[in-house]
C-alpha positions in Angstrom: 0.0 0.0 0.0 2.8 2.4 0.9 4.4 1.6 -2.5 1.2 2.7 -4.3 1.1 5.9 -2.2 4.8 6.6 -3.0 4.2 6.1 -6.7 1.1 8.3 -6.6 3.1 11.0 -4.9 5.9 10.8 -7.5 3.3 11.1 -10.3 1.8 14.2 -8.7 -1.5 12.5 -7.8 -3.2 13.9 -4.7 -3.4 10.8 -2.5 -6.2 11.9 -0.2 -8.3 12.8 -3.2 -7.5 9.4 -4.9 -8.6 7.6 -1.7 -11.8 9.7 -1.6 -12.6 8.8 -5.2 -12.0 5.1 -4.4 -14.3 5.2 -1.5 -17.0 6.9 -3.6 -16.6 4.3 -6.3 -16.8 1.4 -3.9 -20.0 3.0 -2.4 -21.6 3.4 -5.8 -20.8 -0.2 -6.8 -22.1 -1.5 -3.5 -25.3 0.5 -3.8 -25.9 -0.7 -7.4 -25.5 -4.4 -6.3 -27.8 -3.8 -3.3 -30.5 -2.4 -5.6 -30.0 -5.2 -8.2 -30.3 -8.0 -5.7 -33.3 -6.3 -4.0 -35.2 -6.4 -7.3 -34.1 -9.9 -8.0 -35.5 -11.0 -4.6 -38.7 -9.1 -5.2 -39.2 -10.9 -8.5 -38.4 -14.3 -7.0 -40.9 -13.8 -4.2 -43.6 -12.7 -6.7 -43.1 -15.8 -8.8 -43.0 -18.0 -5.8 -46.3 -16.6 -4.6 -47.9 -17.1 -8.0 -46.7 -20.7 -8.1 -48.0 -21.3 -4.6 -51.4 -19.9 -5.5 -51.5 -22.2 -8.6 -50.6 -25.1 -6.4 -53.4 -24.4 -3.9 -55.9 -24.1 -6.8 -54.7 -27.4 -8.3 -54.8 -29.1 -4.9 -58.4 -28.0 -4.4 -59.3 -29.3 -7.9 -57.7 -32.7 -7.1 -59.6 -32.9 -3.8 -62.8 -32.2 -5.6 -62.1 -34.9 -8.2 -61.2 -37.4 -5.5 -64.5 -36.5 -3.8 -66.4 -37.4 -6.9 -64.6 -40.8 -7.1 -65.3 -41.4 -3.4 -69.0 -40.6 -3.9 -69.2 -42.9 -6.8 -67.6 -45.8 -4.9 -69.8 -45.1 -1.8 -72.9 -45.4 -4.1 -71.7 -48.8 -5.2 -70.4 -47.7 -8.6 -67.1 -48.1 -10.2 -65.1 -45.1 -11.5 -64.0 -45.3 -15.1 -60.7 -43.5 -15.6 -61.1 -43.7 -19.4 -64.4 -41.9 -19.4 -64.2 -39.9 -16.2 -67.6 -41.2 -15.3 -69.2 -43.3 -12.6 -70.5 -46.6 -13.9 
């Protein structure tokens, strides 16, 4: 580190200003990554919630279909998977 400061001094570069610019650059990059990953997480959560809602709907449809089959069998019938009807 001291070698870089010595080289900067020989080249006439203002070292405190260079350090200040480096800190600002690091802060801007860190802020950009924070914003990027925030929106990635928001998108992921939105898609996850949409999939979960679809899964709940599908599960309710499956339970309704199973209820029809159970009612058919309780009535003494036999469920035809080919026709989807109670025989």
